[in-house]
C-alpha positions as CSV (number, residue, x, y, z in Angstrom):
1,M,88.2,108.8,111.3
2,E,87.6,110.9,108.2
3,K,88.8,114.0,110.0
4,Q,92.1,112.3,110.6
5,V,92.5,111.1,107.0
6,L,91.8,114.4,105.3
7,P,95.0,116.2,106.5
8,I,97.1,113.2,105.3
9,I,95.4,113.3,101.9
10,R,95.9,117.0,101.6
11,K,99.6,116.6,102.5
12,K,100.0,113.9,99.9
13,N,98.3,116.1,97.2
14,R,100.5,119.1,98.2
15,R,103.7,117.1,97.8
16,A,102.5,115.6,94.5
17,G,101.8,119.1,93.3
18,I,105.2,120.4,94.3
19,F,107.0,117.5,92.6
20,L,104.9,117.9,89.5
21,T,105.7,121.6,89.3
22,M,109.4,121.0,89.7
23,A,109.5,118.2,87.2
24,L,107.6,120.1,84.5
25,S,109.6,123.2,84.9
26,L,112.9,121.3,84.6
27,Y,111.7,119.2,81.7
28,F,110.5,122.2,79.8
29,L,113.8,124.0,80.5
30,I,115.4,122.3,77.5
31,P,112.9,123.1,74.8
32,L,112.5,126.6,76.0
33,S,116.3,127.2,76.2
34,L,116.7,125.8,72.7
35,M,114.1,128.3,71.5
36,F,115.3,131.4,73.3
37,L,118.9,130.8,74.3
38,T,120.4,129.1,71.3
39,D,123.9,130.7,71.7
40,V,124.1,129.7,75.4
41,V,123.0,126.0,75.1
42,N,125.3,125.4,72.1
43,R,128.4,126.4,74.1
44,P,130.6,123.7,75.4
45,S,130.1,122.9,79.1
46,F,132.7,122.0,81.8
47,F,131.9,118.3,81.4
48,Y,134.1,117.1,78.5
49,G,133.1,119.9,76.3
50,I,129.5,118.5,75.8
51,P,127.1,121.3,74.8
52,W,124.8,122.5,77.6
53,A,121.7,121.2,75.7
54,W,123.0,117.7,75.6
55,L,124.1,117.9,79.3
56,L,120.6,119.0,80.3
57,A,119.0,116.3,78.2
58,F,121.2,113.6,79.8
59,L,120.5,114.9,83.3
60,Q,116.8,114.3,82.8
61,I,117.3,110.6,83.4
62,P,118.7,110.7,86.9
63,L,116.3,113.6,87.7
64,T,113.4,111.3,86.8
65,W,114.7,108.5,89.0
66,F,115.2,111.0,91.8
67,F,111.7,112.4,91.6
68,C,110.2,108.9,91.4
69,G,112.2,107.6,94.3
70,V,111.4,110.5,96.6
71,Y,107.7,110.4,95.7
72,H,107.6,106.6,96.2
73,A,109.2,106.9,99.7
74,Q,106.8,109.6,100.7
75,A,103.7,107.8,99.4
76,K,104.8,104.7,101.2
77,S,105.1,106.5,104.5
78,L,101.7,108.1,104.1
79,E,100.2,104.7,103.2
80,E,101.7,103.2,106.4
81,K,100.2,106.1,108.4
82,L,96.8,105.4,106.9
83,E,97.0,101.7,107.6
84,G,98.0,102.4,111.2
85,M,95.0,104.7,111.6
86,E,92.7,102.0,110.0
87,K,94.0,99.4,112.5
88,E,93.3,101.8,115.4
89,G,89.8,102.6,114.2
90,G,88.8,99.0,114.0
91,P,86.4,97.4,111.4
């Protein structure tokens, strides 16, 4: 039973690592761009002339919801797989 569970746990950890890397890189994009690309982030964007820095900051909210939703769905499916394996294995 443990040999069947280990690949599922590795898969879950790999997915969590990928999402963590993506989230941290996107969240650190704003402070780094403000430090190194000040002339670019202060330009008006295509969206009602809002500066790029503000646009990136506002996009963090739906980005957070997206990451949480995808991770929740994947974790739920992996939990269901583990429960199914537990039921097959017996007590």
